[in-house]
Steps between C-alpha positions, in 0.01 A plus 500: 500500500588154630239227445454202726521159373196281522625343830545836650157605395360198676693593818354838484144384446528230768426710806614244749781278409869409560726782410776339294731796475859384608553831692231399772510206737366186343240469776365853441172557340349804342136594556312768317354834639147574586336843570497559875778245556733634764802273539833624623841345526518264795114440519397149569260363224264197482500391136127443493429858620756731333308824487605598850770376731434240760772643720626860423870546568569128575862519378739788551650582152795701394438876479610512136417270216690361212373614163502232241550616147204303368287784363334468158227658288232303314151536374216254455148517353246250651146412394261553787160350577497565873661730755780262586585456127563883500765484764691178409797690378524721809642198702207513731532281810281201422475393860349836597291497181349156575428611860313806368348317192319229694324796679398808304803539278639850461858597423492822699585709190197671379640525155477126446211422752277761329536346153193308370501240227237558224364214289618679186846613614847341487733628779877492493737623761838646401750513787844648458729450814828658598640264761775668707627175648491327839641616833603225748563530881697269711338349819705557814280371782145419620298753676430494882146363422647200343719409789210547738301250295795250513507542890127434510550178300815384694336157539493447117774390269565390141190483291259612780703820560523576132130461462423723801736777377388505139139497614572819695731676266471347165720272285679791320622854556528793263859513375461782235283640235484580138421863394351601162282762349255411236218633283188313386265588225156328452422473126129446435386389148122543459323284231158532350387157632576233756579254232773707348650547840470116563683432173796707596494363849532141373795592283671716758812385689560563861801722448665698217826680440474861387543432131231229489257729683574783262414264210168425675422871542599557125258235377234646731512842322544347157174318532214614287270497802422844623308385793806467709681730748817491710559672826769505773554568869825587659658424837837562652667408834674831504288764669739780424540460128212666308376328183389827352872590467533216257175572303326228677142507646365267770262369234410567138399367158731377234358547147786383280808279498718817481329623815586166666867528400513857632360378828769225520772765454360709780481205729850407422616835581304516825643153614854592430458814715385317803740535797621235739420746773123452446529113452263262678568160656401252229624182665640384834792248565420259764760276670414183713518581872783248544735720321515738795812442701436288804169347398626148395689464827177531694364191333784267616581341159129471389506493113229738368274371223472708187230752495280473192292811440147462387431536127315822524545594127327180374215535746453857408510433130228235533295725730537784251395276201190408693421864573531587133246230414270613774521856359405371155217281615360767725489735218377258229155648446213295356697314239182443309662300221545201733251227540392354831799271514740785424332721772540213738864462416575865565296505829697190615824659412410812704407277794820283465727807483332646812559163685858481404560855603328430844721186534815693421413767748451246766844359428659837520331573831624172648844577381536852642315408833624155554797438279318240283655421159406734219423278213287564190230238489590251215132500386519888460811471277324238279180716492689806393685308226156385350299813553420640169128499411454870538597588142300778349359477135725663242481619140755359255571582124509200271552703185490872397583672181422807277339473157357717229144468376603568141314829467503743797620376847773316678375290787645321806352155580568321828414137566510434856379288788405536865670237730254470786699234698436138578183394326397277805473828703347736243140578460325442160564807270686697776524808280246577209723760317828668478443876513708719258506849628632819341681776684190718449294256716304337215503112497360206335470121594638208314362155588720230642460150362599228752464212245824494289338283222205736480734808496701337226205423284308822573805730426569332171147524391491867612835585322476265199781694320766771535780546754285398802418177342869446420613572847223300657588191299873548596402532870276179489788304343756622753657338807366775713143409405573133543639567853184699593254233380660173616430404862566865605382515862403871459175649390567737212268750324602596144436822314586698191501885490573740212550877523638759260870504533515891522309474820623173648739670738192662675332174577536240780360156546368404848286268695317634811396380840146398463253794540771756549712736297822375654715311249624160608743505221584753232752541231569746213337393158847511353655271766671187404457326828539122461559205724294323756490185294685184557685316231338206319748252672320575824174372373392145416660353168300192472152500340272273317328659203323324218303561184192336624310477175380638168163523343362205293473478132263751336358583159562843352476725190796621311555861595311499830699474832454185693553489871761275643543483867806411717505465871811540715491372854748548792473184700703620791436751776802708383446791263664452160625796283628555149240258383449473109330277250621503146448300174558545128182580316440276198513644156129424454407762762523863574523628861198708611627592847443359844348579840502334828441518874838671516805578283534594127603363161748591232546359139833489321411520125847397406521164671121480568550434874202598713607576872257550778658655804300377811723679751472418870283201572381459856539174674218262424356728237428469132519739215269458190635606167256563217674487155327614183639317192362566157481223238644601162415187302214239495559154636645367820805661665662522839549864622854459593777311686445373845491778752827542680507615868786714639578642838751761632855363452559464876191299561495115481171354362449154657220415270604271214472635140134504398414297195212717406433603137243722334193312368436542123247742350292404196416808298253548212543754218372848548191624333525795251186705440434692178226761485437695174412856509466799268837548333680275743510173672560442870720217629476398867655236726597439866856511612700578813831525306627738235671197329157385358452706187265513196656380172360536149554308167330533153491113459457190708688176488847380548646771281327785656710779621397658837615821649393730792218731427637861538262715306219505752398681811541303815314536835555294814235469779658293769550168340258575208696601186350690201649571158303721242622443138379715205326315221742452208269331257734209483452140631682436834538247777580556873635304791641538861855387541778529774814683420 
């Protein structure tokens, strides 16, 4: 099968344009067909009204035509959002289409006119054409009607005569036609939600070759989502060739990729069997009226200006695009996730689209009734290029993995987000939960957190250890998270869901239209859907973040945690991310943990570095860090080195390095209590660290030998430590010492 080059494809899809084939006159043009179009060789045609002749039988043509060996076979698949999209590959006459479109557009073929576009469906049209070539006829003379008109206008000459004749008979006449047979198949892909359909619509190209479309179908059936279906409808121009003879129905369902390939084979066999006898005109060859013998001599040397046909294709393309948007906006529903501004934007869009459609209908009416120029309003072109606010909320996966609980079950965990769209247009807390639903109908809700800092802190508190903690920390340190939390214009709700791995394939995750059981977006629990997030380079890279201060000097007790506060402030309106504060803990202290308004801490016992991960820090916001340091020796000591502030590597901090240091802490020795009892003595002291232990010695003084007491029974009640020792009958001394 011969494939067209890209240029030839454009010629086929341009339904009104110059015909560049060297076997036709350079002045000839080819126009497409249209249902109900009845042009015959010799008919006079006005270019702005091609559906029917202006003057039937204007030119007497040769009784037999010359067949040009220009036949070919080809096939296209086009993505369709409107009726006109469905017939683009059929070489439909765009002049006739515009004339019908600005009224109540119908193609005249019920197969296409009867198709409806569902919000959850993607529609593609496969067209296979067998072109049997063009037949050209030679003009011999004008009809008697023409000469009668010439006689009537005997007082005219040159330009005036030409204008009178073309007004009466048209500027062109039919010199031949192209015959072909074709089949069309409408493929409909039904998705569980409008957002899923929207996602594929945004990534869908206008046209496909067969191999690319087959890959699309293969991916459709390989998806884990069971809430999808595929169907087809069949149409042929040949009324005498029954599709049932080729195992084809007029419509049906396709349940597998193998079923799709079987259908393709049957379609190929059907198309190859179509006969030229039952071909239909799919294009007409029009020659200028001056190519008829004797016409130029009537004008007495007047030089005819070139005839520039109106650009019907561009006009129809813009009109169709507006119709698609009108269809979306008319069927938009309540869109309850939008705030008042968002609702106003959508309402204004609907009004704007209606106004542009009305303006283009008026332009078309003036063109067909008065010959006015057929131009697409420049404002409409700009408007269509910028029209994009109608993006539905979508669910995305940030991380997903399987893990074992160590005793019984394997689990599947999904960390995800709901991208609700531009935050300026979104209502507060647009969705309360994501709903996880089992195939048996049972479901449960998982709350959405719209504050990334709170989500980060809350998740790490909830999952303080184990694989979920590990994956959460990796996510929060990733470029993906940075991209989502630095000047991201979209409102995102974050969630974490865990289900048993053995049942995961039976679950799906969805958000619903408010107050309904209709999913707005739904995906399989095992899906790996990602995207919808811009790269960090698209966001602001300059911030001004500073360590604003630390707590003043305090007095403490050896062994008891002392609070030390650090405040980090973002002094710009741009959100920072990857924010950390770190310092080296002094040897005179142990680390007792940390808390804060957001984020989490870690302590490396090898190099004694304390790192507090603040995470995303909103513009003009501050984060308080509450450190707990535990003195290990009496006297005055500084808890650690000066706190060091770090941001993500692709952010520039315009704030100079802060010369802020920790204030010293003066600590007094701990108090050891000794309580005698029957057969034992009880030691007690207060300590927040295991490094403060009881030691014993049989003597005092510089030569005393002290060692940890290990022969007692220890009990810990929060910070209060107890050690019961049996009475040995020997003298002994005790102290508290850090290890």
